[in-house]
C-alpha positions in Angstrom: 77.7 -106.8 137.9 75.8 -104.6 139.6 74.0 -105.6 142.8 70.1 -104.6 143.2 69.3 -103.3 146.6 65.5 -104.2 146.9 64.1 -103.7 150.7 61.2 -101.5 152.7 61.7 -97.4 151.3 61.7 -94.7 154.4 60.2 -91.2 154.0 61.9 -88.0 154.2 61.1 -88.4 158.0 63.0 -91.9 157.6 59.6 -93.6 158.3 58.4 -95.9 156.3 57.3 -95.3 153.6 53.5 -96.0 152.4 51.8 -95.5 149.7 47.5 -96.9 149.8 48.2 -98.5 152.8 51.1 -100.7 151.5 54.7 -100.9 152.3 56.8 -99.2 149.9 59.5 -102.1 148.2 61.9 -100.3 145.9 65.5 -99.9 145.1 66.8 -99.0 148.6 71.1 -98.3 147.5 70.9 -94.9 147.9 68.7 -95.0 151.2 71.4 -97.8 152.7 74.4 -95.3 151.7 72.7 -92.6 153.1 71.7 -93.9 156.7 76.0 -95.3 156.8 76.9 -92.1 156.3 75.4 -90.0 158.7 76.2 -93.7 161.5 79.1 -92.9 164.0 80.9 -95.6 165.7 78.4 -97.4 168.6 75.4 -96.4 166.9 74.5 -99.8 165.9 74.4 -102.8 168.4 74.9 -104.8 165.9 77.4 -103.2 164.2 79.3 -101.2 166.7 82.2 -100.4 164.3 79.8 -99.3 161.5 80.0 -95.3 161.3 82.2 -93.8 159.2 82.2 -90.7 162.5 81.8 -87.7 159.2 81.1 -85.4 161.7 84.0 -85.6 163.9 86.6 -85.6 160.0 84.6 -82.5 158.9 85.4 -80.7 161.9 88.9 -81.9 161.6 91.8 -80.5 159.2 90.8 -83.5 156.6 91.5 -83.6 152.6 88.8 -85.2 150.7 91.2 -88.8 150.0 90.7 -89.2 154.0 87.2 -88.9 153.6 86.7 -91.0 150.9 89.0 -93.5 152.5 86.4 -94.2 155.1 83.8 -94.0 152.9 85.4 -97.2 151.4 86.1 -98.8 154.5 82.3 -98.9 156.1 80.7 -99.5 152.9 82.8 -102.3 152.3 82.3 -103.1 155.9 78.2 -103.5 154.7 78.7 -105.2 152.0 78.5 -102.0 148.8 81.2 -101.1 146.8 82.1 -97.9 147.1 82.8 -97.3 142.6 79.4 -98.9 142.5 77.8 -96.6 144.8 79.5 -93.4 143.2 78.1 -94.8 139.6 75.0 -94.9 140.9 75.1 -91.1 142.3 75.9 -90.0 138.7 73.7 -91.8 136.8 70.6 -90.8 139.5 72.6 -86.8 139.1 73.2 -86.3 142.7 76.3 -84.5 143.6 
């Protein structure tokens, strides 16, 4: 069963999104994943281990399997299933 992620949504500038003066609430899975993949270890005081350090990986000799494994570990750390995220991305035609 697919988990629904509802939360406060952010706009393109990563600020809280407002519509007619109200905070926008909606499906937040991809937003949350987007934030996680940009993190480096130590960025979050509440979870200093969370952060796949993808920039470090991309600057080194790496392959897609290593990137995927790191994403799996860090998404799982935040309670997200890599395969569910992948399906969600495919559903919205994002690649």
